RODRENGU-124356 format. One line per field, with one value per residue (C-alpha): residue number from 1; chain; z, x negated, y. Coordinates in steps of 0.02 Angstrom, whole numbers, plus 50000, padded with zeros to 5 digits. Last residue first. Example, Ala and Ser with C-alpha at 12.3 -4.5 7.8 and 13.67 -1.06 7.14 Angstrom:
2
num: 2,1
cadena: A,A
w: 50357,50390
u: 49316,49385
v: 49947,49775
END
This chain:
264
num: 264,263,262,261,260,259,258,257,256,255,254,253,252,251,250,249,248,247,246,245,244,243,242,241,240,239,238,237,236,235,234,233,232,231,230,229,228,227,226,225,224,223,222,221,220,219,218,217,216,215,214,213,212,211,210,209,208,207,206,205,204,203,202,201,200,199,198,197,196,195,194,193,192,191,190,189,188,187,186,185,184,183,182,181,180,179,178,177,176,175,174,173,172,171,170,169,168,167,166,165,164,163,162,161,160,159,158,157,156,155,154,153,152,151,150,149,148,147,146,145,144,143,142,141,140,139,138,137,136,135,134,133,132,131,130,129,128,127,126,125,124,123,122,121,120,119,118,117,116,115,114,113,112,111,110,109,108,107,106,105,104,103,102,101,100,99,98,97,96,95,94,93,92,91,90,89,88,87,86,85,84,83,82,81,80,79,78,77,76,75,74,73,72,71,70,69,68,67,66,65,64,63,62,61,60,59,58,57,56,55,54,53,52,51,50,49,48,47,46,45,44,43,42,41,40,39,38,37,36,35,34,33,32,31,30,29,28,27,26,25,24,23,22,21,20,19,18,17,16,15,14,13,12,11,10,9,8,7,6,5,4,3,2,1
cadena: A,A,A,A,A,A,A,A,A,A,A,A,A,A,A,A,A,A,A,A,A,A,A,A,A,A,A,A,A,A,A,A,A,A,A,A,A,A,A,A,A,A,A,A,A,A,A,A,A,A,A,A,A,A,A,A,A,A,A,A,A,A,A,A,A,A,A,A,A,A,A,A,A,A,A,A,A,A,A,A,A,A,A,A,A,A,A,A,A,A,A,A,A,A,A,A,A,A,A,A,A,A,A,A,A,A,A,A,A,A,A,A,A,A,A,A,A,A,A,A,A,A,A,A,A,A,A,A,A,A,A,A,A,A,A,A,A,A,A,A,A,A,A,A,A,A,A,A,A,A,A,A,A,A,A,A,A,A,A,A,A,A,A,A,A,A,A,A,A,A,A,A,A,A,A,A,A,A,A,A,A,A,A,A,A,A,A,A,A,A,A,A,A,A,A,A,A,A,A,A,A,A,A,A,A,A,A,A,A,A,A,A,A,A,A,A,A,A,A,A,A,A,A,A,A,A,A,A,A,A,A,A,A,A,A,A,A,A,A,A,A,A,A,A,A,A,A,A,A,A,A,A,A,A,A,A,A,A,A,A,A,A,A,A
w: 49375,49402,49192,49124,49215,49194,48990,49023,49085,48991,48822,48897,48958,48765,48709,48870,48777,48637,48670,48806,48959,49125,49059,48954,48807,48806,48690,48541,48410,48492,48405,48512,48518,48506,48467,48594,48700,48662,48767,48928,48914,48927,48752,48610,48722,48737,48580,48556,48726,48675,48511,48619,48725,48831,48844,49011,48995,48800,48791,48846,48942,49134,49144,49016,49025,48944,48969,48946,48923,48907,49083,49197,49180,49210,49151,49234,49168,49217,49110,49181,49373,49500,49602,49634,49682,49611,49464,49442,49302,49368,49340,49425,49400,49375,49350,49372,49404,49528,49453,49549,49620,49614,49735,49794,49648,49661,49521,49544,49387,49266,49280,49100,49149,49120,49182,49021,48905,48924,49074,49083,48946,48964,49156,49175,49241,49357,49388,49510,49666,49573,49534,49440,49380,49349,49219,49284,49166,49181,49351,49358,49247,49289,49517,49489,49425,49260,49166,49327,49310,49438,49487,49522,49624,49726,49749,49767,49906,49985,50119,50226,50048,50038,50219,50172,50011,49853,49790,49821,49897,49788,49652,49803,49848,49666,49616,49774,49699,49787,49962,49963,49925,50055,50170,50176,50208,49998,49986,50174,50151,49987,50082,50058,50026,49873,49924,49863,49819,49789,49671,49644,49760,49863,49942,50044,50082,50175,50140,50093,50238,50319,50267,50355,50239,50100,50107,49989,49953,49931,49790,49718,49666,49575,49479,49643,49687,49843,49756,49642,49818,49924,49752,49709,49862,49955,50023,49960,49942,49818,49701,49719,49585,49610,49777,49715,49605,49719,49885,49828,49797,49916,50045,49983,50005,50148,50307,50228,50285,50188,50171,50107,50017,50053,50004,49991
u: 51998,51898,51910,51888,51751,51658,51714,51587,51483,51506,51466,51339,51237,51231,51127,51022,50964,50926,50844,50740,50758,50621,50466,50516,50660,50786,50927,50925,50946,51040,51197,51344,51476,51638,51717,51830,51819,52043,52042,51991,52147,52180,52275,52250,52182,52041,51984,51969,51881,51757,51718,51679,51538,51496,51345,51211,51034,50947,50855,51019,51038,51020,51203,51333,51501,51682,51837,52010,52108,52302,52342,52172,52090,51925,51778,51611,51451,51287,51144,50965,51050,50918,50925,50728,50680,50832,50857,51023,51174,51280,51485,51608,51787,51898,52119,52252,52101,52081,52005,51834,51763,51585,51507,51370,51252,51115,51066,50919,50802,50978,51088,51114,51029,50878,50789,50822,50950,51062,51192,51329,51419,51558,51524,51614,51511,51580,51486,51364,51318,51369,51514,51506,51667,51720,51773,51782,51666,51543,51543,51534,51394,51313,51323,51249,51038,50920,50940,50923,51025,50904,51046,51151,51059,51015,51213,51262,51133,51017,50947,51064,51111,50901,50903,51006,50992,50943,51157,51282,51357,51387,51442,51592,51634,51653,51759,51887,51938,52091,52093,51896,51852,52005,51917,51733,51616,51539,51543,51452,51318,51267,51263,51335,51242,51329,51503,51630,51787,51930,52040,52235,52288,52157,52031,51885,51702,51603,51427,51362,51480,51336,51189,51049,50992,50975,50755,50661,50516,50381,50195,50294,50181,50247,50177,50030,50105,50139,50253,50322,50383,50470,50546,50641,50737,50701,50873,50913,50749,50765,50582,50466,50335,50349,50489,50600,50733,50732,50701,50869,50954,50925,50963,51161,51176,51148,51045,50888,50742,50606,50435,50293,50154,49987,49937,50009
v: 49147,48966,48901,49068,49067,48917,48916,49076,48999,48862,48975,49060,48937,48869,49028,49046,48856,48938,49089,48979,48972,48986,48996,49157,49202,49344,49318,49444,49325,49150,49198,49148,49015,48981,48793,48779,48978,48960,48794,48917,48998,49183,49159,49298,49412,49246,49248,49426,49436,49301,49363,49536,49462,49620,49658,49669,49714,49755,49563,49509,49343,49372,49448,49411,49501,49445,49593,49564,49718,49682,49707,49694,49529,49490,49370,49356,49288,49248,49187,49131,49247,49298,49158,49143,48978,48913,49016,49036,48976,49091,49116,49238,49242,49383,49390,49525,49627,49761,49935,49969,50126,50151,50258,50394,50388,50494,50632,50701,50616,50605,50425,50354,50210,50107,49947,49873,49967,50106,50056,50196,50257,50085,50099,50250,50400,50505,50660,50760,50678,50511,50409,50265,50204,50041,49943,49771,49665,49839,49816,49662,49600,49739,49684,49497,49543,49491,49604,49747,49871,49992,50088,49950,49868,49997,50074,49871,49891,49758,49744,49630,49497,49532,49432,49286,49256,49322,49359,49208,49283,49475,49374,49272,49458,49510,49393,49403,49566,49609,49492,49461,49657,49719,49566,49662,49487,49493,49655,49694,49567,49623,49821,49969,50104,50163,50162,50039,50120,49993,50021,49982,50136,50176,50031,50068,50012,50162,50118,50312,50424,50320,50444,50347,50226,50361,50363,50465,50410,50533,50512,50355,50237,50120,49928,49936,49738,49832,49981,49887,49760,49915,49973,49807,49741,49902,49922,50106,50199,50325,50390,50553,50596,50789,50840,50963,50881,50705,50826,50918,50736,50678,50834,50825,50665,50689,50650,50658,50518,50602,50449,50566,50446,50359,50173,49989
END
């Protein structure tokens, strides 16, 4: 590790000001990505802005037909929330399957979404459920938020404050996970809300999370596993690494999608 200045503001406004005025500043949410990368010297911020003392960012509440989750809510909090379990059980199950207990009690939903790791679970849920990301400056629709590997629409001094999830009539998430890291080799989130059906894939796309439009079209005609029979996705543009080839990931996408539809 190396020397840096540690800041712990008590408000979102203070955090945003620190980001805007301090040279080479980084936000610290749960620290599950930032701290390891700092230890490996892959990141070297001069200022760390810790969000842990901003209690308003930890709330989980219901507003009409939407569940609002504060950016600093931990994965464990999302998984155990009665509001989330009762209204969007697929989201609670997703949160409960992230990492191990230590990760779930430190990692946060806002940190995960802001980091936009291509193998993370939350981006699939945010995109499939048509969520809205709220920041200290604006509201960003999920379809406009994710911009590529580890890249989002967030500006330099922008802080995620909460994420609003509409309640679906049906939803499920299925993940084929790496047995060591528990990251998704392929994860598929399927959600139905009225006539809007979304199928989102994480862990496989070379450009991060994406929607599988062919599966969405098939399920729009009839929301059934049988609608997916014979449907496949091209391996072109999918990730290939020591864990799985693009072709194997393409196969897993079809399998996980069918399982998610069956679960939903």
